[in-house]
Backbone of each chain as ProteinMPNN parsed JSONL, in Angstrom:
{"seq_chain_A": "SQTIHQWPATLVQPVGSPLSLECTVEGTSNPNLYWYRQAAGRGLQLLFYSVGIGQISSEVPQNLSASRPQDRQFILSSKKLLLSDSGFYLCAWSPGGRYGYTFGSGTRLTVV", "coords_chain_A": {"N_chain_A": [[16.618, -5.633, 12.532], [14.416, -4.892, 9.782], [14.295, -1.874, 7.92], [12.78, 0.8, 6.119], [13.528, 3.571, 4.159], [12.486, 6.664, 2.944], [12.736, 9.493, 0.944], [12.516, 12.927, -0.361], [10.226, 14.057, 2.259], [8.305, 15.919, 1.536], [7.798, 17.752, -1.482], [8.017, 20.398, -3.728], [7.769, 21.175, -6.988], [8.509, 22.866, -10.064], [6.641, 22.781, -13.157], [8.065, 20.881, -15.772], [10.517, 20.552, -14.63], [13.177, 18.332, -13.421], [12.923, 15.155, -11.645], [13.751, 13.291, -8.753], [13.3, 10.724, -6.664], [14.119, 8.906, -3.79], [14.534, 5.669, -2.386], [15.42, 3.502, 0.174], [16.321, 0.367, 1.595], [17.025, -1.253, 4.626], [18.731, -3.869, 6.369], [18.109, -6.23, 5.067], [18.389, -8.423, 2.238], [18.302, -8.538, -1.333], [15.575, -7.592, -1.743], [12.14, -7.415, -2.907], [11.071, -4.559, -4.599], [8.964, -1.7, -4.716], [7.211, 0.979, -6.346], [4.573, 3.13, -5.694], [1.788, 5.25, -6.534], [-0.437, 7.528, -5.107], [-3.304, 9.158, -5.65], [-5.165, 12.024, -4.516], [-7.567, 11.03, -2.204], [-7.857, 8.625, -3.447], [-7.176, 5.197, -4.458], [-4.262, 3.023, -4.386], [-1.878, 3.12, -6.96], [0.083, 1.013, -8.767], [3.27, 1.695, -9.914], [5.954, 0.947, -10.634], [7.909, -2.057, -10.291], [10.462, -4.113, -8.837], [12.473, -6.969, -8.909], [15.096, -7.433, -8.63], [18.505, -6.213, -8.958], [18.761, -3.842, -11.5], [16.525, -4.88, -12.735], [13.506, -3.928, -13.81], [10.06, -3.526, -13.78], [7.466, -2.049, -15.519], [4.353, -0.691, -14.848], [2.498, 1.193, -15.689], [2.312, 3.188, -18.5], [3.991, 6.234, -18.712], [5.169, 9.438, -17.602], [7.287, 8.848, -16.026], [10.162, 7.12, -14.689], [12.023, 4.322, -13.42], [14.771, 3.147, -11.442], [17.17, 0.758, -10.307], [19.901, 0.879, -8.918], [21.45, -0.289, -6.935], [21.283, -3.106, -4.688], [19.505, -2.565, -2.554], [18.344, -0.158, -3.131], [16.104, 2.046, -4.617], [14.997, 4.086, -7.164], [12.976, 6.709, -8.231], [12.259, 8.551, -11.085], [12.019, 11.491, -13.178], [12.309, 13.235, -16.233], [11.104, 15.551, -17.083], [8.724, 17.12, -15.324], [5.146, 16.899, -15.148], [1.994, 18.584, -14.57], [0.152, 16.672, -13.875], [1.629, 14.791, -12.568], [1.625, 15.252, -9.922], [1.095, 14.107, -6.586], [0.919, 11.516, -4.066], [3.635, 9.675, -3.313], [4.664, 6.429, -2.785], [6.956, 4.133, -1.497], [7.66, 0.671, -1.303], [8.608, -2.468, 0.179], [9.254, -5.994, -0.039], [10.082, -9.238, 1.171], [9.382, -11.188, -0.45], [6.4, -11.833, -2.067], [4.614, -13.375, -0.506], [5.124, -12.754, 2.062], [4.137, -10.331, 2.647], [3.85, -6.72, 2.47], [5.918, -3.873, 3.287], [5.725, -0.481, 3.906], [7.197, 2.697, 3.028], [7.36, 6.061, 4.39], [6.387, 7.856, 2.579], [6.243, 10.379, -0.069], [5.151, 13.585, -0.606], [4.377, 15.036, -3.517], [4.126, 18.015, -5.223], [3.406, 19.533, -8.157], [3.914, 22.531, -9.688]], "CA_chain_A": [[15.31, -5.528, 11.913], [14.43, -4.203, 8.497], [13.681, -0.553, 7.871], [12.701, 1.401, 4.794], [13.653, 5.01, 4.22], [12.023, 7.316, 1.727], [12.87, 10.937, 1.058], [12.117, 13.742, 0.773], [8.848, 13.882, 2.711], [7.497, 16.795, 0.687], [8.556, 18.338, -2.578], [7.269, 21.256, -4.64], [8.604, 21.333, -8.165], [7.821, 23.496, -11.2], [6.432, 21.99, -14.372], [9.224, 20.813, -16.657], [11.76, 20.284, -13.889], [13.419, 16.908, -13.21], [12.527, 14.59, -10.364], [14.433, 12.097, -8.27], [12.888, 10.277, -5.334], [14.946, 7.764, -3.426], [14.03, 4.731, -1.385], [16.426, 2.501, 0.52], [15.911, -0.62, 2.587], [18.132, -1.74, 5.451], [18.511, -5.064, 7.154], [17.69, -7.374, 4.275], [19.061, -8.466, 0.94], [17.484, -8.928, -2.472], [14.137, -7.386, -1.54], [11.301, -6.909, -3.994], [10.839, -3.143, -4.333], [7.79, -1.199, -5.422], [6.795, 2.385, -6.296], [3.149, 3.356, -5.871], [1.303, 6.622, -6.461], [-1.782, 7.629, -4.548], [-3.923, 10.454, -5.882], [-5.984, 12.444, -3.375], [-8.821, 10.31, -2.041], [-7.919, 7.463, -4.337], [-6.404, 4.039, -4.065], [-2.862, 2.938, -4.786], [-1.579, 2.721, -8.338], [1.437, 0.497, -8.895], [3.999, 2.323, -11.016], [7.091, 0.1, -11.002], [8.403, -2.97, -9.278], [11.772, -4.68, -9.18], [12.809, -8.174, -8.147], [16.543, -7.536, -8.533], [19.264, -5.088, -9.512], [18.608, -3.632, -12.936], [15.279, -5.469, -13.242], [12.403, -3.006, -13.55], [8.826, -3.76, -14.516], [6.633, -0.856, -15.538], [2.938, -1.04, -14.883], [1.687, 2.225, -16.321], [3.096, 4.088, -19.362], [3.838, 7.577, -18.164], [6.283, 10.368, -17.658], [8.213, 8.494, -14.973], [11.003, 5.946, -14.868], [12.589, 3.839, -12.163], [16.039, 2.442, -11.562], [17.627, 0.057, -9.095], [21.359, 0.802, -9.101], [21.999, -1.171, -5.903], [20.321, -4.115, -4.242], [18.508, -2.057, -1.632], [18.07, 1.221, -3.503], [15.127, 2.149, -5.695], [14.899, 5.504, -7.474], [11.916, 7.126, -9.164], [12.768, 9.746, -11.763], [11.355, 12.069, -14.334], [13.137, 14.26, -16.872], [10.312, 16.777, -17.109], [7.486, 16.893, -14.597], [3.87, 17.438, -15.602], [1.078, 18.858, -13.459], [-0.522, 15.423, -13.521], [2.519, 13.946, -11.762], [1.391, 15.54, -8.503], [0.479, 13.009, -5.863], [1.631, 10.963, -2.918], [4.415, 8.558, -3.829], [5.013, 5.486, -1.725], [7.865, 3.034, -1.786], [7.395, -0.488, -0.455], [9.465, -3.617, -0.051], [8.791, -7.284, 0.435], [11.076, -10.29, 0.957], [8.705, -12.077, -1.379], [5.039, -11.393, -1.846], [3.855, -14.118, 0.483], [5.436, -12.224, 3.385], [3.502, -9.04, 2.816], [4.556, -5.497, 2.112], [6.194, -2.815, 4.26], [5.765, 0.782, 3.176], [7.869, 3.873, 3.533], [6.485, 7.118, 4.9], [5.785, 8.577, 1.463], [6.672, 11.712, -0.516], [4.069, 14.381, -1.184], [4.905, 15.824, -4.625], [3.226, 18.995, -5.824], [3.987, 20.148, -9.341], [3.236, 23.839, -9.855]], "C_chain_A": [[15.414, -4.705, 10.622], [13.746, -2.849, 8.6], [13.72, -0.046, 6.441], [12.71, 2.908, 4.961], [13.253, 5.602, 2.876], [12.155, 8.817, 1.926], [12.88, 11.597, -0.303], [10.664, 13.481, 1.17], [7.891, 14.732, 1.878], [8.401, 17.44, -0.351], [7.616, 19.17, -3.437], [8.197, 21.569, -5.798], [7.838, 22.039, -9.278], [7.652, 22.52, -12.36], [7.685, 22.04, -15.238], [10.54, 20.543, -15.955], [11.95, 18.777, -13.72], [13.02, 16.482, -11.809], [13.408, 13.403, -10.022], [13.989, 11.832, -6.85], [13.642, 8.998, -5.02], [14.33, 6.947, -2.295], [15.14, 3.722, -1.1], [15.885, 1.595, 1.623], [17.148, -1.099, 3.324], [17.745, -3.051, 6.126], [18.019, -6.269, 6.389], [18.471, -7.351, 2.968], [18.084, -8.988, -0.102], [15.986, -8.757, -2.228], [13.436, -7.121, -2.868], [10.963, -5.462, -3.629], [9.741, -2.613, -5.242], [7.703, 0.316, -5.289], [5.307, 2.451, -6.596], [2.879, 4.867, -5.887], [-0.135, 6.573, -5.959], [-2.291, 9.038, -4.796], [-4.852, 10.76, -4.705], [-7.304, 11.68, -3.348], [-8.953, 9.069, -2.893], [-7.068, 6.32, -3.8], [-4.979, 4.103, -4.579], [-2.726, 2.454, -6.221], [-0.137, 2.261, -8.391], [2.102, 1.1, -10.12], [5.11, 1.4, -11.536], [7.357, -0.911, -9.892], [9.662, -3.649, -9.796], [12.048, -5.882, -8.289], [14.314, -8.362, -8.044], [17.213, -6.332, -9.176], [19.087, -5.024, -11.017], [17.345, -4.206, -13.546], [14.115, -4.575, -12.829], [11.222, -3.403, -14.42], [7.952, -2.526, -14.386], [5.182, -1.262, -15.695], [2.107, -0.059, -15.696], [2.577, 3.105, -17.199], [2.901, 5.526, -18.911], [5.135, 8.343, -18.296], [7.381, 10.013, -16.663], [9.042, 7.281, -15.354], [11.54, 5.544, -13.509], [13.902, 3.132, -12.452], [16.383, 1.808, -10.23], [19.135, -0.15, -9.248], [22.055, -0.103, -8.092], [20.889, -2.065, -5.36], [19.182, -3.532, -3.42], [18.156, -0.597, -1.901], [17.161, 1.254, -4.714], [14.863, 3.635, -5.922], [13.795, 5.734, -8.5], [12.324, 8.46, -9.772], [11.809, 10.237, -12.832], [12.286, 13.119, -14.926], [12.42, 15.595, -16.87], [8.958, 16.517, -16.464], [6.29, 17.57, -15.268], [3.006, 17.736, -14.377], [0.438, 17.572, -12.949], [0.359, 14.472, -12.72], [2.37, 14.22, -10.267], [0.698, 14.356, -7.832], [1.341, 12.597, -4.695], [2.313, 9.693, -3.392], [4.911, 7.698, -2.665], [5.929, 4.398, -2.251], [7.538, 1.886, -0.84], [8.398, -1.579, -0.776], [8.806, -4.873, 0.492], [9.902, -8.296, 0.234], [10.588, -11.295, -0.081], [7.248, -11.872, -1.065], [4.285, -12.098, -0.75], [4.091, -13.592, 1.889], [4.862, -10.836, 3.602], [4.43, -7.885, 2.504], [4.812, -4.64, 3.342], [6.407, -1.525, 3.484], [6.649, 1.818, 3.851], [6.854, 4.932, 3.922], [5.907, 7.998, 3.805], [6.407, 9.928, 1.178], [5.479, 12.41, -1.141], [4.688, 15.294, -2.241], [3.82, 16.743, -5.167], [3.968, 19.647, -6.98], [3.203, 21.425, -9.616], [3.642, 24.526, -11.156]], "O_chain_A": [[16.357, -3.943, 10.413], [12.736, -2.704, 9.289], [14.59, -0.423, 5.656], [11.992, 3.457, 5.797], [13.634, 5.103, 1.817], [11.738, 9.352, 2.953], [13.203, 10.953, -1.301], [9.955, 12.754, 0.474], [6.786, 14.294, 1.558], [9.595, 17.643, -0.13], [6.546, 18.704, -3.827], [9.268, 22.15, -5.619], [6.633, 21.83, -9.42], [8.417, 21.568, -12.516], [8.29, 23.097, -15.416], [11.563, 20.328, -16.605], [10.991, 18.018, -13.858], [12.809, 17.304, -10.917], [13.767, 12.609, -10.892], [14.266, 12.615, -5.942], [13.788, 8.12, -5.87], [13.696, 7.479, -1.383], [15.727, 3.156, -2.022], [15.094, 2.017, 2.466], [18.196, -1.323, 2.718], [16.573, -3.297, 6.413], [17.556, -7.237, 6.992], [19.133, -6.364, 2.645], [17.176, -9.764, 0.195], [15.211, -9.679, -2.479], [14.053, -6.663, -3.829], [10.609, -5.174, -2.486], [9.612, -3.031, -6.393], [8.07, 0.877, -4.257], [4.831, 1.914, -7.596], [3.643, 5.653, -5.327], [-0.925, 5.707, -6.334], [-1.778, 10.0, -4.225], [-5.271, 9.852, -3.987], [-8.058, 11.676, -4.321], [-10.047, 8.523, -3.041], [-6.34, 6.469, -2.818], [-4.548, 5.113, -5.135], [-3.381, 1.498, -6.635], [0.773, 3.035, -8.092], [1.569, 1.027, -11.227], [5.185, 1.114, -12.731], [7.074, -0.662, -8.721], [9.899, -3.747, -11.0], [11.88, -5.821, -7.071], [14.775, -9.333, -7.443], [16.565, -5.534, -9.854], [19.243, -6.023, -11.719], [17.107, -4.044, -14.743], [13.782, -4.478, -11.648], [11.355, -3.593, -15.629], [7.725, -2.021, -13.286], [4.831, -2.067, -16.558], [1.12, -0.446, -16.321], [3.516, 3.716, -16.687], [1.769, 5.982, -18.747], [6.06, 7.943, -19.003], [8.313, 10.794, -16.473], [8.665, 6.51, -16.236], [11.514, 6.329, -12.561], [14.122, 2.598, -13.539], [15.948, 2.26, -9.172], [19.585, -1.221, -9.655], [23.135, -0.625, -8.368], [19.704, -1.796, -5.559], [18.032, -3.945, -3.563], [17.72, 0.117, -0.998], [17.409, 0.578, -5.712], [14.541, 4.361, -4.981], [13.705, 5.031, -9.507], [12.692, 9.39, -9.054], [10.932, 9.518, -13.312], [12.979, 13.818, -14.186], [13.037, 16.643, -16.68], [8.14, 15.773, -17.006], [6.4, 18.643, -15.861], [3.25, 17.214, -13.289], [0.213, 17.405, -11.751], [-0.124, 13.446, -12.239], [2.929, 13.497, -9.442], [-0.16, 13.697, -8.42], [2.346, 13.232, -4.376], [1.653, 8.746, -3.821], [5.495, 8.194, -1.701], [5.697, 3.824, -3.315], [7.174, 2.121, 0.312], [8.969, -1.612, -1.866], [7.929, -4.823, 1.355], [10.607, -8.233, -0.773], [11.349, -12.157, -0.522], [6.886, -11.746, 0.105], [3.41, -11.506, -0.119], [3.352, -13.936, 2.812], [5.089, -10.231, 4.65], [5.632, -8.059, 2.303], [4.048, -4.663, 4.307], [7.177, -1.485, 2.524], [6.825, 1.819, 5.069], [5.646, 4.73, 3.799], [5.022, 8.81, 4.075], [7.016, 10.548, 2.05], [4.871, 11.902, -2.083], [5.434, 16.215, -1.909], [2.731, 16.294, -5.525], [5.031, 20.24, -6.795], [1.981, 21.398, -9.759], [3.169, 25.624, -11.449]]}, "seq_chain_B": "KQEVTQIPAALSVPEGENLVLNCSFTDSAIYNLQWFRQDPGKGLTSLLLIQSSQREQTSGRLNASLDKSSGRSTLYIAASQPGDSATYLCATYNTNAGKSTFGDGTTLTVKP", "coords_chain_B": {"N_chain_B": [[-7.873, -10.554, -14.256], [-7.204, -9.339, -11.061], [-9.587, -7.854, -8.903], [-10.177, -5.703, -6.258], [-12.401, -4.8, -3.784], [-13.701, -2.433, -1.543], [-16.21, -1.833, 0.624], [-18.212, -0.025, 2.938], [-17.134, 3.125, 1.413], [-16.722, 5.043, 3.286], [-17.11, 5.326, 6.83], [-18.769, 6.032, 9.825], [-18.743, 5.913, 13.283], [-19.857, 5.72, 16.733], [-17.748, 6.107, 19.607], [-16.528, 3.169, 21.195], [-18.06, 1.314, 19.933], [-18.337, -1.88, 18.336], [-17.052, -2.908, 15.203], [-17.148, -3.788, 11.688], [-15.132, -4.067, 8.888], [-15.191, -4.436, 5.383], [-13.864, -6.436, 2.728], [-13.632, -7.435, -0.549], [-12.784, -9.739, -3.169], [-12.063, -10.714, -6.54], [-10.606, -12.803, -7.698], [-9.835, -15.844, -6.473], [-7.41, -17.088, -6.267], [-5.241, -16.457, -4.386], [-2.254, -15.645, -2.59], [-1.933, -14.47, -0.164], [-3.597, -12.172, 2.102], [-3.57, -8.834, 3.052], [-4.05, -6.439, 5.589], [-4.064, -2.939, 5.981], [-3.371, 0.152, 7.655], [-3.868, 3.612, 7.154], [-2.947, 6.755, 8.045], [-3.863, 10.222, 7.656], [-1.909, 11.718, 5.152], [0.233, 10.068, 5.582], [2.328, 7.076, 5.355], [1.511, 3.584, 4.641], [0.595, 1.391, 7.218], [1.184, -1.857, 8.193], [-1.279, -4.032, 9.399], [-2.388, -6.662, 9.728], [-1.577, -9.851, 8.405], [-2.788, -12.37, 6.448], [-2.301, -15.625, 5.555], [-3.055, -17.701, 2.712], [-3.781, -20.208, 3.569], [-4.786, -19.844, 6.04], [-7.465, -18.976, 8.317], [-8.011, -16.869, 9.958], [-6.575, -13.992, 11.636], [-5.265, -12.433, 14.526], [-4.747, -9.429, 16.363], [-4.384, -7.783, 19.162], [-7.08, -5.64, 19.565], [-7.961, -6.161, 17.067], [-9.238, -8.276, 14.528], [-8.871, -10.269, 11.788], [-10.465, -11.952, 9.172], [-10.553, -14.553, 6.695], [-12.055, -15.735, 3.79], [-11.516, -17.586, 1.282], [-12.936, -18.977, -0.685], [-15.313, -17.613, -1.041], [-14.347, -15.186, -1.684], [-13.85, -13.127, 0.191], [-12.931, -10.931, 2.873], [-12.833, -9.859, 6.242], [-12.34, -7.2, 8.538], [-12.376, -6.952, 11.855], [-12.997, -4.678, 14.384], [-12.757, -4.226, 17.708], [-14.426, -2.551, 20.36], [-14.174, 0.284, 19.542], [-12.056, 3.197, 19.228], [-11.378, 6.758, 19.29], [-8.779, 7.094, 18.304], [-8.6, 5.113, 16.441], [-9.468, 6.123, 14.118], [-8.964, 6.402, 10.742], [-7.831, 5.511, 7.425], [-8.523, 2.372, 6.118], [-7.036, -0.189, 4.357], [-7.166, -3.024, 2.208], [-5.284, -5.683, 0.731], [-4.568, -8.032, -1.784], [-2.335, -10.678, -2.538], [-1.484, -12.072, -5.46], [-0.3, -15.012, -6.748], [0.103, -15.627, -9.457], [0.232, -13.117, -10.63], [2.329, -11.938, -9.316], [2.385, -9.719, -7.736], [0.78, -7.359, -5.522], [-2.701, -6.445, -5.231], [-4.56, -3.636, -4.489], [-7.344, -2.491, -2.521], [-9.524, 0.427, -2.57], [-9.909, 1.4, -0.071], [-11.436, 1.987, 3.181], [-12.618, 4.72, 4.867], [-12.513, 5.368, 8.175], [-14.218, 6.913, 10.814], [-14.186, 7.536, 14.17], [-16.246, 8.68, 16.563], [-15.91, 10.677, 19.477]], "CA_chain_B": [[-7.25, -9.494, -13.462], [-7.784, -9.231, -9.728], [-10.219, -6.614, -8.487], [-10.405, -5.684, -4.814], [-13.406, -3.786, -3.498], [-13.974, -2.185, -0.13], [-17.454, -1.112, 0.822], [-18.415, 1.282, 2.313], [-15.943, 3.965, 1.255], [-16.563, 5.783, 4.537], [-17.918, 4.795, 7.929], [-18.661, 6.826, 11.036], [-19.342, 5.192, 14.401], [-19.542, 6.301, 18.046], [-16.708, 5.431, 20.373], [-16.933, 1.993, 21.952], [-18.795, 0.357, 19.102], [-17.61, -2.894, 17.568], [-17.371, -2.688, 13.799], [-16.571, -4.694, 10.699], [-14.796, -3.518, 7.568], [-15.279, -5.498, 4.393], [-12.954, -6.472, 1.58], [-13.977, -8.54, -1.438], [-11.868, -9.874, -4.292], [-12.671, -11.509, -7.61], [-9.785, -13.972, -8.008], [-9.549, -16.519, -5.207], [-6.06, -17.676, -6.29], [-4.365, -15.514, -3.704], [-1.258, -16.212, -1.687], [-2.265, -13.927, 1.146], [-4.336, -10.922, 2.136], [-2.969, -7.977, 4.068], [-4.793, -5.243, 5.987], [-3.217, -1.807, 6.316], [-3.965, 1.378, 8.157], [-3.198, 4.8, 6.656], [-3.341, 8.031, 8.62], [-3.764, 11.273, 6.63], [-0.578, 12.193, 4.787], [1.258, 9.119, 6.025], [2.429, 5.819, 4.636], [0.645, 2.501, 5.089], [1.111, 0.55, 8.295], [0.592, -3.184, 8.135], [-1.997, -4.45, 10.603], [-2.499, -8.114, 9.788], [-1.307, -10.588, 7.167], [-3.395, -13.7, 6.517], [-1.901, -16.497, 4.462], [-4.224, -18.329, 2.085], [-4.137, -21.426, 4.319], [-5.322, -19.456, 7.341], [-8.836, -18.464, 8.338], [-8.046, -15.586, 10.635], [-5.414, -13.524, 12.381], [-5.678, -11.5, 15.567], [-3.744, -8.589, 16.989], [-5.058, -6.875, 20.081], [-8.523, -5.481, 19.315], [-8.223, -6.406, 15.651], [-9.33, -9.647, 14.073], [-9.135, -10.34, 10.357], [-10.84, -13.274, 8.699], [-10.404, -14.755, 5.255], [-12.81, -16.816, 3.168], [-11.07, -17.567, -0.115], [-13.938, -19.513, -1.608], [-16.311, -16.577, -1.322], [-13.65, -13.97, -2.071], [-14.147, -12.089, 1.16], [-12.204, -10.799, 4.122], [-13.37, -8.827, 7.118], [-11.511, -6.709, 9.631], [-13.223, -6.656, 13.0], [-12.368, -3.818, 15.38], [-13.54, -4.258, 18.934], [-14.39, -1.391, 21.27], [-13.481, 1.311, 18.753], [-11.584, 4.4, 19.909], [-11.103, 7.849, 18.333], [-7.482, 6.845, 17.696], [-8.737, 4.153, 15.344], [-9.867, 6.867, 12.928], [-7.945, 6.29, 9.699], [-8.287, 4.751, 6.262], [-8.1, 0.973, 6.186], [-6.934, -0.776, 3.022], [-6.806, -4.426, 2.116], [-4.541, -6.003, -0.489], [-4.339, -9.455, -2.021], [-1.16, -11.027, -3.335], [-1.783, -13.167, -6.368], [0.936, -15.638, -7.186], [0.239, -15.511, -10.9], [0.57, -11.746, -10.995], [3.593, -11.559, -8.691], [2.281, -8.44, -7.041], [-0.461, -7.184, -4.775], [-3.755, -5.557, -5.702], [-5.108, -2.921, -3.341], [-8.636, -1.834, -2.557], [-9.434, 1.877, -2.415], [-9.939, 1.713, 1.343], [-12.598, 2.494, 3.916], [-12.21, 5.746, 5.822], [-13.25, 5.196, 9.419], [-14.208, 7.995, 11.795], [-14.761, 7.135, 15.446], [-16.586, 9.917, 17.262], [-15.843, 10.564, 20.949]], "C_chain_B": [[-7.977, -9.347, -12.125], [-8.399, -7.869, -9.513], [-10.545, -6.733, -6.999], [-11.321, -4.506, -4.493], [-13.612, -3.665, -2.002], [-15.208, -1.288, -0.025], [-17.841, -1.17, 2.297], [-17.104, 2.041, 2.153], [-15.671, 4.746, 2.528], [-17.542, 5.25, 5.568], [-17.678, 5.65, 9.165], [-19.41, 6.107, 12.156], [-19.03, 5.916, 15.699], [-18.484, 5.465, 18.758], [-17.283, 4.249, 21.154], [-17.635, 0.935, 21.127], [-17.845, -0.657, 18.469], [-17.999, -2.731, 16.104], [-16.629, -3.666, 12.905], [-16.333, -3.944, 9.4], [-14.706, -4.678, 6.58], [-14.303, -5.325, 3.237], [-13.36, -7.671, 0.721], [-13.032, -8.548, -2.637], [-12.418, -10.887, -5.28], [-11.907, -12.795, -7.91], [-9.365, -14.643, -6.71], [-8.154, -17.158, -5.157], [-5.059, -16.709, -5.674], [-3.39, -16.27, -2.816], [-1.531, -15.752, -0.255], [-3.106, -12.673, 0.985], [-3.805, -10.107, 3.302], [-3.869, -6.783, 4.324], [-3.802, -4.177, 6.448], [-4.064, -0.698, 6.929], [-3.164, 2.55, 7.583], [-3.786, 6.035, 7.33], [-3.125, 9.121, 7.561], [-2.323, 11.738, 6.401], [0.555, 11.266, 5.166], [1.3, 7.888, 5.123], [1.474, 4.791, 5.198], [1.349, 1.694, 6.166], [0.408, -0.796, 8.244], [-0.053, -3.545, 9.474], [-1.97, -5.968, 10.764], [-2.232, -8.699, 8.412], [-1.871, -11.984, 7.335], [-2.931, -14.499, 5.306], [-3.136, -17.235, 3.944], [-4.689, -19.575, 2.832], [-4.77, -21.121, 5.673], [-6.742, -18.924, 7.205], [-8.913, -17.104, 8.996], [-6.721, -15.289, 11.318], [-5.913, -12.485, 13.374], [-4.488, -10.718, 16.074], [-4.467, -7.582, 17.856], [-6.556, -6.837, 19.836], [-8.92, -5.768, 17.872], [-8.268, -7.898, 15.363], [-9.681, -9.63, 12.6], [-9.448, -11.777, 9.984], [-10.696, -13.34, 7.187], [-11.229, -15.951, 4.811], [-12.493, -16.784, 1.675], [-12.164, -17.971, -1.069], [-14.985, -18.475, -1.978], [-15.664, -15.258, -1.724], [-13.885, -12.82, -1.11], [-13.189, -12.133, 2.347], [-12.879, -9.706, 4.931], [-12.332, -8.455, 8.163], [-12.444, -6.256, 10.739], [-12.423, -5.815, 13.987], [-13.274, -3.782, 16.598], [-13.352, -2.97, 19.727], [-13.64, -0.224, 20.627], [-13.174, 2.553, 19.596], [-11.34, 5.494, 18.877], [-9.757, 7.678, 17.629], [-7.497, 5.823, 16.583], [-9.139, 4.849, 14.044], [-8.715, 6.905, 11.926], [-8.599, 5.653, 8.477], [-7.686, 3.363, 6.33], [-8.148, 0.373, 4.783], [-6.622, -2.26, 3.133], [-6.105, -4.663, 0.78], [-4.366, -7.507, -0.597], [-3.081, -9.634, -2.854], [-1.495, -12.253, -4.155], [-0.493, -13.731, -6.928], [1.158, -15.464, -8.679], [0.71, -14.125, -11.321], [1.918, -11.326, -10.427], [3.565, -10.223, -7.992], [0.919, -8.368, -6.377], [-1.418, -6.235, -5.478], [-4.431, -4.956, -4.486], [-6.54, -2.481, -3.6], [-8.441, -0.339, -2.354], [-9.56, 2.319, -0.959], [-11.293, 2.128, 1.87], [-12.08, 3.489, 4.935], [-13.119, 5.684, 7.035], [-13.096, 6.421, 10.31], [-14.905, 7.486, 13.051], [-14.981, 8.397, 16.272], [-16.537, 9.721, 18.766], [-17.22, 10.676, 21.586]], "O_chain_B": [[-9.203, -9.246, -12.075], [-7.821, -6.848, -9.886], [-11.11, -7.728, -6.546], [-11.053, -3.369, -4.88], [-13.687, -4.664, -1.287], [-15.235, -0.159, -0.514], [-17.812, -2.253, 2.881], [-16.079, 1.637, 2.702], [-14.523, 5.077, 2.822], [-18.637, 4.791, 5.243], [-16.537, 5.956, 9.512], [-20.573, 5.738, 11.996], [-18.045, 6.652, 15.773], [-18.358, 4.263, 18.524], [-18.383, 4.326, 21.702], [-17.789, -0.206, 21.565], [-16.71, -0.337, 18.115], [-19.157, -2.446, 15.8], [-15.636, -4.279, 13.297], [-17.224, -3.272, 8.881], [-14.208, -5.756, 6.906], [-13.971, -4.21, 2.836], [-13.424, -8.796, 1.216], [-12.544, -7.502, -3.065], [-13.148, -11.805, -4.904], [-12.509, -13.781, -8.337], [-8.612, -14.061, -5.929], [-7.76, -17.706, -4.127], [-4.155, -16.21, -6.344], [-3.665, -17.378, -2.357], [-1.389, -16.504, 0.71], [-3.303, -12.177, -0.124], [-3.613, -10.626, 4.402], [-4.392, -6.181, 3.386], [-2.853, -4.449, 7.183], [-5.279, -0.626, 6.748], [-1.936, 2.498, 7.528], [-4.976, 6.32, 7.198], [-2.293, 8.959, 6.669], [-1.617, 12.102, 7.342], [1.722, 11.646, 5.079], [0.444, 7.687, 4.261], [0.714, 5.08, 6.123], [2.527, 1.357, 6.049], [-0.821, -0.864, 8.252], [0.549, -3.382, 10.536], [-1.577, -6.486, 11.809], [-2.606, -8.123, 7.391], [-1.484, -12.707, 8.253], [-3.147, -14.091, 4.165], [-4.133, -17.374, 4.652], [-5.856, -19.957, 2.74], [-5.233, -22.025, 6.368], [-7.164, -18.484, 6.136], [-9.762, -16.282, 8.651], [-5.886, -16.164, 11.546], [-6.861, -11.75, 13.098], [-3.38, -11.241, 16.203], [-5.085, -6.643, 17.355], [-7.227, -7.867, 19.889], [-10.087, -5.632, 17.504], [-7.462, -8.676, 15.873], [-10.686, -9.038, 12.207], [-8.775, -12.706, 10.43], [-10.714, -12.321, 6.497], [-11.121, -17.039, 5.376], [-13.119, -16.052, 0.909], [-12.312, -17.382, -2.14], [-15.483, -18.462, -3.103], [-16.367, -14.307, -2.069], [-14.094, -11.681, -1.529], [-12.712, -13.188, 2.763], [-13.425, -8.751, 4.379], [-11.549, -9.293, 8.61], [-13.204, -5.301, 10.581], [-11.316, -6.183, 14.379], [-14.425, -3.354, 16.516], [-12.269, -2.385, 19.756], [-12.593, 0.198, 21.12], [-13.903, 2.907, 20.522], [-11.117, 5.192, 17.705], [-9.613, 8.078, 16.474], [-6.514, 5.679, 15.857], [-9.146, 4.223, 12.984], [-7.625, 7.386, 12.236], [-9.779, 5.302, 8.503], [-6.489, 3.2, 6.57], [-9.177, 0.425, 4.11], [-5.906, -2.694, 4.035], [-6.316, -3.924, -0.182], [-4.052, -8.175, 0.387], [-2.798, -8.847, -3.757], [-1.754, -13.331, -3.619], [0.31, -13.005, -7.515], [2.274, -15.185, -9.117], [1.494, -13.984, -12.259], [2.583, -10.456, -10.989], [4.614, -9.654, -7.689], [0.034, -9.187, -6.625], [-1.005, -5.344, -6.22], [-4.828, -5.67, -3.565], [-6.913, -2.144, -4.723], [-7.349, 0.117, -2.014], [-9.34, 3.49, -0.647], [-12.174, 2.558, 1.125], [-11.224, 3.168, 5.76], [-14.325, 5.914, 6.944], [-11.987, 6.906, 10.532], [-16.06, 7.062, 13.007], [-14.032, 9.092, 16.634], [-17.052, 8.731, 19.285], [-17.343, 10.603, 22.808]]}, "name": "protein", "num_of_chains": 2, "seq": "SQTIHQWPATLVQPVGSPLSLECTVEGTSNPNLYWYRQAAGRGLQLLFYSVGIGQISSEVPQNLSASRPQDRQFILSSKKLLLSDSGFYLCAWSPGGRYGYTFGSGTRLTVVKQEVTQIPAALSVPEGENLVLNCSFTDSAIYNLQWFRQDPGKGLTSLLLIQSSQREQTSGRLNASLDKSSGRSTLYIAASQPGDSATYLCATYNTNAGKSTFGDGTTLTVKP"}
């Protein structure tokens, strides 16, 4: 069966520090991968999605970037965090959109 | 651009009541619609996935319906329990967009 792993679960980082969040999927190949951010009490905002290695689509211009160095690995990064980067970050995968999404457990990022 | 709306934003019911959560969308050219549950501080758990050719899906006490022509879906929860308390989100996958659009969710509280 397929599983998705996302870590860390919580992270407190100072303003101006770098960020690296990792997401990996097991039990499948060539998944579509997604990064979402959820602000407190708000809906999901799609940040990046990838349909293959090295293929990244950015939805929102911002202080973040994403990379897909391996088929089942998706990384969210920032060189210098801003206070506004605080939020709940969720990784998701799909074998193709018609099959629906499966989400990871999320990372709570607090920038102080 | 697809817009997904969930009304009401919050709902409180006594235990044992049957209830309906609503999801409406503006673009009927969807591939599927997915209902999720999110507990506080957690990731999204998929409840039901309805393909565009289907009218409804059932899982235990949950029944989701889809009416593409009217741009509406409902999630019916029978005999609600306090453990059903969570935020429920719906998402449509639009083939043209290649990604899903999420509603902001309905936060359900079931009182013992």
